[in-house]
C-alpha positions in Angstrom: 28.1 -20.5 6.0 26.9 -19.2 9.3 23.2 -18.7 9.8 23.7 -15.6 11.9 23.0 -12.4 9.8 26.0 -10.2 9.2 26.0 -6.4 9.3 28.9 -4.4 8.0 29.2 -0.9 9.5 31.7 1.6 8.1 33.1 4.5 10.0 32.6 2.5 13.2 35.5 3.8 15.2 33.4 6.5 16.9 30.1 8.4 16.9 27.1 7.1 14.9 29.1 4.1 13.5 30.1 2.8 16.9 26.6 3.4 18.3 25.1 1.6 15.4 27.4 -1.4 15.8 26.3 -1.7 19.4 22.6 -1.5 18.5 22.8 -4.0 15.6 24.8 -6.4 17.8 22.1 -6.3 20.5 19.5 -6.9 17.7 21.2 -10.2 16.9 23.6 -9.4 14.1 27.2 -10.5 13.9 28.8 -7.1 13.3 31.8 -6.4 11.2 33.1 -3.0 12.2 35.4 -1.1 9.8 37.2 2.2 9.9 40.8 3.5 9.5 41.6 3.5 13.2 42.3 -0.2 14.1 42.9 0.3 17.8 39.4 1.9 18.2 37.8 -0.9 16.3 39.5 -3.5 18.5 38.3 -1.7 21.6 34.7 -1.7 20.2 34.9 -5.4 19.3 36.2 -6.3 22.7 33.4 -4.3 24.3 30.8 -6.1 22.3 32.5 -9.4 22.9 32.3 -8.8 26.6 28.5 -8.4 26.2 28.3 -11.7 24.5 28.1 -10.3 21.0 30.3 -11.5 18.1 32.0 -8.6 16.4 34.9 -8.5 13.9 37.2 -5.5 13.6 38.7 -4.7 10.1 40.8 -1.7 9.5 39.7 -0.2 6.2 39.8 3.1 4.2 36.6 3.0 2.1 38.2 5.4 -0.4 40.8 2.8 -1.3 39.0 0.6 -3.9 41.6 -2.2 -3.8 41.4 -2.4 0.0 37.6 -2.5 -0.2 37.9 -5.3 -2.8 40.1 -7.3 -0.4 37.7 -6.7 2.4 34.7 -8.0 0.4 36.6 -11.1 -0.6 37.2 -11.9 3.1 33.4 -12.2 3.7 31.3 -15.2 2.9 28.0 -13.5 3.8 26.6 -10.0 4.2 23.0 -9.2 5.0 23.2 -5.5 5.9 25.6 -2.8 4.8 25.6 0.5 6.8 27.4 3.1 4.7 28.2 5.5 7.6 31.8 6.6 6.8 32.0 10.2 5.9 32.6 13.6 7.4 33.0 17.3 6.8 36.1 19.4 6.4 35.9 23.2 6.7 33.2 25.8 6.3 34.7 28.1 3.8 32.7 29.8 1.1 32.7 28.4 -2.4 35.0 31.4 -3.4 37.6 30.5 -0.8 37.3 26.7 -0.3 40.2 24.4 -0.5 39.6 21.9 -3.3 41.5 19.3 -1.3 38.8 19.5 1.4 36.1 19.0 -1.3 38.0 16.1 -2.8 38.4 14.4 0.6 34.7 14.8 1.4 33.6 13.4 -2.0 36.0 10.5 -1.9 34.7 9.4 1.6 31.1 10.3 1.5 30.3 9.3 -2.1 33.1 7.2 -3.6 33.5 5.3 -0.3 29.8 4.5 -0.4 30.1 3.5 -4.0 33.0 1.2 -3.4 31.4 -0.6 -0.5 28.1 -1.0 -2.2 29.5 -2.3 -5.5 31.8 -4.8 -3.8 29.2 -6.1 -1.3 26.1 -6.1 -3.5 26.6 -9.7 -4.8 26.6 -10.9 -1.2 23.6 -8.7 -0.3 21.6 -10.2 -3.3 22.7 -13.7 -2.3 21.4 -13.2 1.2 17.8 -13.1 -0.2 16.9 -10.1 1.9 19.7 -7.6 1.9 19.8 -4.0 3.0 22.0 -1.2 1.8 21.7 1.8 4.2 23.2 5.1 3.4 23.7 7.6 6.2 23.5 10.9 4.4 22.5 14.2 6.0 19.9 17.0 5.9 22.8 18.7 4.0 22.0 16.3 1.2 18.5 17.9 0.9 19.1 21.6 1.4 22.1 23.9 1.2 23.5 26.6 3.6 26.3 29.1 3.5 29.8 27.7 4.1 28.6 24.2 3.5 29.2 23.9 -0.2 31.6 21.0 -0.2 29.8 19.0 2.4 26.4 19.7 0.9 27.7 18.6 -2.6 29.1 15.4 -1.1 25.9 14.5 0.8 23.8 15.4 -2.2 25.9 12.8 -4.0 25.2 10.2 -1.3 21.5 11.0 -1.5 21.4 10.7 -5.3 23.4 7.4 -5.1 20.8 5.9 -2.8 17.9 7.1 -5.0 19.4 5.8 -8.2 20.5 2.5 -6.7 17.0 1.9 -5.5 15.6 2.3 -9.0 18.3 0.2 -10.6 18.0 -2.9 -8.3 14.2 -2.8 -7.7 14.0 -6.4 -9.1 16.6 -7.7 -6.6 15.9 -8.8 -3.0 17.8 -5.8 -1.6 16.2 -2.7 -0.2 17.9 0.7 -0.1 17.4 2.9 2.9 18.6 6.5 3.4 18.8 8.0 6.9 19.4 11.8 6.8 20.3 13.2 10.3 20.2 16.9 11.1 22.1 18.3 14.1 23.9 15.4 15.9 26.3 16.1 18.7 29.1 13.6 18.6 32.6 13.7 20.0 34.3 14.2 16.7 32.2 15.6 13.8 32.4 19.3 14.4 35.9 19.0 15.9 37.1 17.4 12.7 35.3 19.9 10.6 37.1 22.8 12.3 40.5 21.2 12.3 40.5 20.5 16.0 39.3 23.9 17.2 37.3 22.8 20.2 35.9 26.3 20.9 34.6 26.7 17.4 33.2 23.2 17.4 31.3 23.8 20.7 29.6 26.9 19.3 27.7 24.8 16.7 25.6 23.4 19.6 25.7 26.4 21.8 22.2 27.1 23.4 20.6 24.1 21.7 18.9 22.2 24.6 19.0 18.7 23.2 20.9 18.1 19.9 20.5 14.5 18.7 23.0 12.0 19.9 24.8 9.2 18.1 22.6 6.7 19.8 19.5 8.5 18.6 20.6 7.9 15.0 21.8 4.3 15.8 18.3 3.6 17.2 16.7 4.9 14.1 19.0 2.9 11.8 18.4 -0.3 13.7 14.6 0.3 13.6 14.8 0.7 9.8 17.0 -2.3 9.3 14.9 -4.6 11.4 11.6 -3.9 9.7 10.2 -6.9 7.8 12.2 -7.4 4.5 9.3 -6.2 2.3 9.2 -2.9 4.1 11.5 -0.2 2.7 12.1 3.0 4.5 13.2 5.0 1.4 14.1 8.2 3.3 13.9 9.1 6.9 14.9 12.7 7.9 15.7 13.0 11.6 16.3 16.3 13.5 16.2 17.5 17.1 13.0 19.3 18.0 15.0 22.5 18.2 16.0 22.4 14.6 13.4 23.3 11.9 15.9 23.4 9.0 19.6 23.4 8.3 19.7 27.1 9.3 16.7 27.5 11.6 17.7 26.4 15.1 16.2 27.5 18.4 19.0 28.5 20.8 18.2 29.2 24.5 19.8 32.3 26.0 
């Protein structure tokens, strides 16, 4: 077994996941990057390899339990699991929302995190100093109009992290939750609004400095690289211009 610590990052084909993989690789981890888009993963692994970092791409849909089980069986070690795969679909009201959108958000944000955590937990325990990190959202802590499905899913991810921490307190594994607010990435809002670039751009309109994927990756890496006895239970991170989910300063 290699002595190099291994970090598994889900949803690593873009945005926060890709940025986190780069940060953790620079911090000395061998990074296993997973997502559904294999070509993107290979590009990321090649980029990291060119910088002298060892990275392994693995195409994976975290909502597919059998696929996650096969992935876990391919590993002989895991020190850090970053549950980043997720996403939002639509901003319809509860009265008008498409149940398929809600189902897709729940399967990725909650069940995907559950699948990965359950299957990799034995390796994390065996590492002697494992870390389960859940990337939730400020949506997991307060609701807003049009966000019902996403808010419900991220509340699920938040509660999963809270409950897991209680249940495995006797094990050498810490559970960290990072809850980002407004983060401008290339895909999040575009995906939420079904590819409508104009509507996606309005989310950040007038906001001087939304957070970036690298801001969150930097925070994740800081939390993961604290001494093993230090647990960052919950860290909420927002841009200065955002006071809450619905209170945002926009310059005119």
